Short mmCIF file of the C-alpha atoms (twelve columns), coordinates in Angstrom:
data_MODEL
# 
_entry.id   MODEL 
# 
loop_
_atom_site.group_PDB 
_atom_site.id 
_atom_site.type_symbol 
_atom_site.label_atom_id 
_atom_site.label_alt_id 
_atom_site.label_comp_id 
_atom_site.label_asym_id 
_atom_site.label_seq_id 
_atom_site.Cartn_x 
_atom_site.Cartn_y 
_atom_site.Cartn_z 
_atom_site.pdbx_PDB_model_num 
ATOM 1   C CA . MET A 1   0.000   0.000  0.000   1 
ATOM 2   C CA . PRO A 2   1.362   3.472  -0.803  1 
ATOM 3   C CA . LYS A 3   2.493   5.610  2.119   1 
ATOM 4   C CA . TYR A 4   1.848   9.306  2.564   1 
ATOM 5   C CA . LEU A 5   3.233   12.061 4.765   1 
ATOM 6   C CA . PHE A 6   0.619   14.574 5.904   1 
ATOM 7   C CA . GLU A 7   2.143   17.796 7.276   1 
ATOM 8   C CA . VAL A 8   -0.389  19.810 9.282   1 
ATOM 9   C CA . ASP A 9   -0.542  23.447 10.409  1 
ATOM 10  C CA . TYR A 10  -3.420  24.334 12.738  1 
ATOM 11  C CA . THR A 11  -5.460  27.481 12.131  1 
ATOM 12  C CA . LYS A 12  -6.663  29.585 15.064  1 
ATOM 13  C CA . GLU A 13  -9.897  27.555 15.116  1 
ATOM 14  C CA . GLY A 14  -8.035  24.269 14.836  1 
ATOM 15  C CA . SER A 15  -5.764  25.188 17.745  1 
ATOM 16  C CA . ALA A 16  -8.812  26.093 19.840  1 
ATOM 17  C CA . GLY A 17  -10.329 22.704 19.046  1 
ATOM 18  C CA . LEU A 18  -7.095  20.951 19.972  1 
ATOM 19  C CA . LEU A 19  -7.017  22.779 23.314  1 
ATOM 20  C CA . GLU A 20  -10.566 21.603 23.921  1 
ATOM 21  C CA . THR A 21  -10.227 17.907 23.011  1 
ATOM 22  C CA . GLY A 22  -6.508  17.152 23.398  1 
ATOM 23  C CA . GLY A 23  -3.886  15.390 21.322  1 
ATOM 24  C CA . SER A 24  -4.934  11.777 21.879  1 
ATOM 25  C CA . GLN A 25  -8.450  12.500 20.653  1 
ATOM 26  C CA . ARG A 26  -7.054  14.161 17.524  1 
ATOM 27  C CA . ARG A 27  -4.884  11.104 16.822  1 
ATOM 28  C CA . GLU A 28  -7.919  8.836  17.243  1 
ATOM 29  C CA . THR A 29  -10.032 10.988 14.913  1 
ATOM 30  C CA . VAL A 30  -7.351  10.962 12.216  1 
ATOM 31  C CA . SER A 31  -6.855  7.201  12.600  1 
ATOM 32  C CA . ASP A 32  -10.609 6.620  12.257  1 
ATOM 33  C CA . ALA A 33  -10.710 8.722  9.071   1 
ATOM 34  C CA . ILE A 34  -7.727  6.908  7.519   1 
ATOM 35  C CA . GLU A 35  -9.191  3.514  8.463   1 
ATOM 36  C CA . SER A 36  -12.538 4.471  6.893   1 
ATOM 37  C CA . LEU A 37  -10.636 4.725  3.596   1 
ATOM 38  C CA . GLY A 38  -9.060  1.281  4.014   1 
ATOM 39  C CA . GLY A 39  -5.742  2.557  5.355   1 
ATOM 40  C CA . ARG A 40  -3.856  2.731  8.624   1 
ATOM 41  C CA . VAL A 41  -1.862  5.339  10.518  1 
ATOM 42  C CA . GLU A 42  1.762   4.320  10.964  1 
ATOM 43  C CA . ALA A 43  2.809   7.390  12.974  1 
ATOM 44  C CA . PHE A 44  1.182   10.522 14.393  1 
ATOM 45  C CA . TYR A 45  3.252   13.203 16.102  1 
ATOM 46  C CA . PHE A 46  2.836   16.791 17.181  1 
ATOM 47  C CA . THR A 47  5.885   18.920 16.418  1 
ATOM 48  C CA . PHE A 48  7.657   22.168 17.250  1 
ATOM 49  C CA . GLY A 49  8.699   24.475 14.460  1 
ATOM 50  C CA . THR A 50  7.359   24.794 10.959  1 
ATOM 51  C CA . ARG A 51  4.630   22.136 11.308  1 
ATOM 52  C CA . ASP A 52  2.188   21.520 14.143  1 
ATOM 53  C CA . ALA A 53  1.714   17.802 13.428  1 
ATOM 54  C CA . VAL A 54  2.849   15.083 11.042  1 
ATOM 55  C CA . VAL A 55  1.126   11.853 10.099  1 
ATOM 56  C CA . ILE A 56  2.522   8.917  8.153   1 
ATOM 57  C CA . ALA A 57  -0.250  6.732  6.804   1 
ATOM 58  C CA . GLU A 58  -0.784  3.873  4.395   1 
ATOM 59  C CA . LEU A 59  -3.734  4.250  2.043   1 
ATOM 60  C CA . PRO A 60  -4.942  1.941  -0.717  1 
ATOM 61  C CA . ASP A 61  -4.223  4.419  -3.530  1 
ATOM 62  C CA . HIS A 62  -3.866  8.066  -4.545  1 
ATOM 63  C CA . GLN A 63  -7.644  8.407  -4.828  1 
ATOM 64  C CA . ALA A 64  -7.994  7.631  -1.105  1 
ATOM 65  C CA . ALA A 65  -5.238  10.156 -0.304  1 
ATOM 66  C CA . ILE A 66  -7.045  12.796 -2.354  1 
ATOM 67  C CA . ALA A 67  -10.326 12.005 -0.574  1 
ATOM 68  C CA . MET A 68  -8.606  12.453 2.803   1 
ATOM 69  C CA . SER A 69  -6.989  15.687 1.674   1 
ATOM 70  C CA . LEU A 70  -10.280 17.121 0.423   1 
ATOM 71  C CA . ALA A 71  -12.161 16.123 3.572   1 
ATOM 72  C CA . VAL A 72  -9.549  17.808 5.772   1 
ATOM 73  C CA . SER A 73  -9.366  20.930 3.590   1 
ATOM 74  C CA . ALA A 74  -13.140 21.319 3.545   1 
ATOM 75  C CA . LYS A 75  -13.226 21.691 7.350   1 
ATOM 76  C CA . GLY A 76  -10.802 24.637 7.309   1 
ATOM 77  C CA . SER A 77  -9.264  23.954 10.736  1 
ATOM 78  C CA . VAL A 78  -5.821  23.142 9.323   1 
ATOM 79  C CA . ALA A 79  -3.618  23.884 6.367   1 
ATOM 80  C CA . HIS A 80  -1.804  20.779 5.184   1 
ATOM 81  C CA . LYS A 81  0.522   19.277 2.628   1 
ATOM 82  C CA . THR A 82  0.425   15.682 1.386   1 
ATOM 83  C CA . THR A 83  3.579   13.985 0.109   1 
ATOM 84  C CA . VAL A 84  3.820   10.514 -1.436  1 
ATOM 85  C CA . LEU A 85  6.571   8.531  0.297   1 
ATOM 86  C CA . ILE A 86  8.807   6.332  -1.863  1 
ATOM 87  C CA . SER A 87  10.655  3.325  -0.454  1 
ATOM 88  C CA . PRO A 88  14.336  2.638  -1.185  1 
ATOM 89  C CA . GLU A 89  13.231  -0.551 -2.979  1 
ATOM 90  C CA . GLU A 90  11.029  1.472  -5.338  1 
ATOM 91  C CA . VAL A 91  14.014  3.701  -6.108  1 
ATOM 92  C CA . ASP A 92  16.131  0.569  -6.748  1 
ATOM 93  C CA . LYS A 93  13.604  -0.563 -9.361  1 
ATOM 94  C CA . ALA A 94  13.482  2.897  -10.928 1 
ATOM 95  C CA . VAL A 95  17.240  3.253  -11.350 1 
ATOM 96  C CA . HIS A 96  17.299  0.067  -13.427 1 
ATOM 97  C CA . GLN A 97  14.707  1.296  -15.917 1 
ATOM 98  C CA . SER A 98  15.966  2.512  -19.258 1 
ATOM 99  C CA . VAL A 99  14.751  5.991  -20.190 1 
ATOM 100 C CA . SER A 100 15.012  7.557  -23.642 1 
ATOM 101 C CA . TYR A 101 15.482  11.250 -22.894 1 
ATOM 102 C CA . THR A 102 17.217  14.185 -24.562 1 
ATOM 103 C CA . ALA A 103 17.969  17.303 -22.536 1 
ATOM 104 C CA . ALA A 104 16.895  20.688 -23.888 1 
ATOM 105 C CA . GLY A 105 19.626  22.084 -26.090 1 
ATOM 106 C CA . ASP A 106 21.151  18.684 -26.963 1 
# 
């Protein structure tokens, strides 16, 4: 199953909600949403710095990741970024593929 990194930044309203319900409840809510799409949360952490939280999750496909992204965006309580994670083994397979490519100017 593909893995995704969700980077989350809470809005003012999202932070207020987090203060009200706590971190464990937020993790449970996110896990329930991911599981409803046929996936599972591998890691959920709150962070200092640029991001407020990060989630690593497995989802069945990109369509499920898009559905999750849209559902989260529609609520407006966070800004987020979704990144597809690529395993070293997938890179190994890619480096052995032959590509016919000519650079601009060649």
